[in-house]
ROKEPA-326756 format. One record per residue (C-alpha): x, y, z. Coordinates in steps of 0.5 Angstrom, whole numbers, padded with zeros to 4 digits, always signed. Layout:
XYZ...
# end
This chain:
+0312+0239+0365+0311+0232+0368+0316+0231+0374+0320+0226+0371+0321+0230+0364+0323+0236+0369+0328+0231+0373+0331+0228+0366+0332+0235+0364+0336+0236+0370+0340+0231+0370+0342+0232+0363+0344+0239+0365+0348+0238+0371+0352+0231+0368+0358+0234+0367+0358+0237+0373+0356+0232+0377+0361+0227+0373+0368+0232+0375+0365+0233+0382+0369+0227+0383+0375+0229+0381+0380+0231+0386+0379+0238+0389+0374+0240+0384+0368+0238+0387+0368+0245+0389+0365+0247+0382+0358+0243+0382+0357+0246+0389+0358+0252+0387+0356+0254+0379+0350+0249+0380+0347+0250+0387+0340+0250+0384+0342+0243+0381+0340+0237+0385+0344+0231+0381+0350+0236+0380+0350+0238+0388+0348+0231+0390+0355+0228+0386+0359+0234+0388+0357+0233+0396+0359+0225+0395+0366+0228+0391+0367+0233+0397+0366+0227+0403+0372+0223+0398+0376+0229+0397+0376+0230+0405+0378+0223+0406+0384+0223+0401+0386+0229+0404+0386+0225+0412+0389+0219+0409+0395+0224+0406+0396+0225+0413+0398+0218+0414+0404+0219+0409+0407+0223+0414+0408+0217+0419+0414+0212+0418+0413+0205+0416+0405+0203+0416+0404+0210+0414+0405+0209+0407+0402+0203+0406+0395+0207+0410+0395+0212+0405+0396+0207+0399+0389+0203+0401+0386+0210+0402+0389+0212+0395+0386+0206+0392+0380+0206+0396+0379+0214+0393+0380+0212+0386+0376+0206+0386+0369+0210+0389+0371+0216+0385+0371+0212+0378+0365+0209+0380+0361+0215+0382+0364+0219+0375+0361+0213+0371+0355+0213+0376+0354+0220+0374+0356+0220+0367+0350+0214+0366+0345+0220+0370+0344+0215+0377+0344+0218+0383+0349+0213+0386+0349+0212+0394+0357+0210+0395+0357+0206+0401+0358+0211+0408+0360+0217+0403+0353+0218+0401+0351+0219+0408+0355+0224+0410+0354+0228+0404+0347+0227+0406+0349+0232+0412+0352+0237+0409+0348+0243+0408+0350+0248+0404
# end
């Protein structure tokens, strides 16, 4: 089986899990259920970084006044990047989200 056909098969097999990997805490699904699928794990790791970013941003909400504004900015950024990542995963692309992909590469499973 040529390498590109194997890669296309892997993308097709992991596409749904890769897409779900960007939806809040569901990022854990591709990391556990499809841990042998590079495509699904790639997107799952990025989804995990985004989820950690969102959880950290939620802590800003505790701070009166500016905390709510900061949380809304984090939420907007999270939703934008998650939507873009979901669309890219659905299209079968290895999308590199700015900063997120660099952090995700450091995760060892």
